[in-house]
C-alpha positions, 0 to 999 in steps of 0.5 A: 426330467431336469431342465438345464437353466438357459442363459439370458439372450445377448439382446438382454445383456446388451440392454442391461449394459446400455442402461448402465452406461446411460446411468453412468453418463448421467451421473458423470454429466452431473458430477463433472461440472460440480467437481470442476466448479469446486476445483475452480473455486478452490483455485480462485480462493488460493489465488486470492489468498496469495494476492492478499498475502502479497499485498500485506507484505508489500504494505508492511515493507513500505511501512517499515521503511518509512517508520525507520526514516521518519523516526530518524528525522533531523534538522540540518544546520540553518533549518528550523524543521525536519519537514521541507514539503508536506502534502497529502501524497508527498513528504520531503524531509531530512533524516539522519541515515549515517552520512557524516556531513549531515542528514539525508534529504528524502522526497517520498511520493507516489508515481504511476506504475504504468500508463494504464495501471490503477496502482502506483509505486511509492518512490523516494528521491535521495539527496546526500549532503556534501561538505558544509553540509550542502545539498546539490546534484541530482537525487537518486530515485529508488522504489520503496514499494509497489501496488500502492492505491492512492485515493483522491484528496479532498482538502476539505476533509484532510483533517477528519475527527477520526484521526489518521483515516486519510484521504491521501497517504500523509497527515500531519499533527501538532504536539497537542494532537491537532491535525494541520489542515492543508492550504487549499490556496496552493497547488497541490494543497500543502502545509505552509512553509512561510508565514508567522513563526513557526511555519506550519511545517515547523509545527509537525510533531506526528505524521500519520501514514496510510498505505493501501496496497494490492498485489501488483501481479494480480491487481484485478483480483481486488484483495488489498491490505492497509497499514496505518502508522502514527509516527513521531519525530523524536529528534525534533526539539519541541521544547526549544522550538520557536 
């Protein structure tokens, strides 16, 4: 007599299902943290890349603006140099920017972006000449770029043999390529504007500029970019300089 196969009991079915569920839960418990960690890592890398891209772009914009203005440096009537003030973190000079009355006076320096910020805005104060030319009135301030990091200035090393690796933003060089040391007897340390002819500001032929920036919207992420420029003053007639 043929025996009809019997079905597994409901108890066996439930047991098998519970084991499978336990295995699935175990796998999920291992996989979910791994997947979450991977996604967080990808998101962090993406934010880091975007922040560095923003820092690079900001440094390039500042560099292009300064290059254009420094290359247009000019000497107004009655002056002996396009350079007025020269410190590690401030450059004041005259630049031919299309005013028919004469060169425009530019004062470029760093200003803290906020009271608790670790980064600065690079600003310039613009003073246009009047008839004569005369430089009177209040300068107009405008921001060249944001997210600038300004290292502490060490006057004893403001002319490193390696060239335009700074402290500070600006370094100044003569026609022969010698670095002009900042005078530490004044505050802030700066190039002499007086003294024996020519004054140190009248010896500047090249200006090295180092701009290190962070993404000011994500400054805590740390990525930064540095643009280093070596700019000449082509309109300064050194052949006839005193």
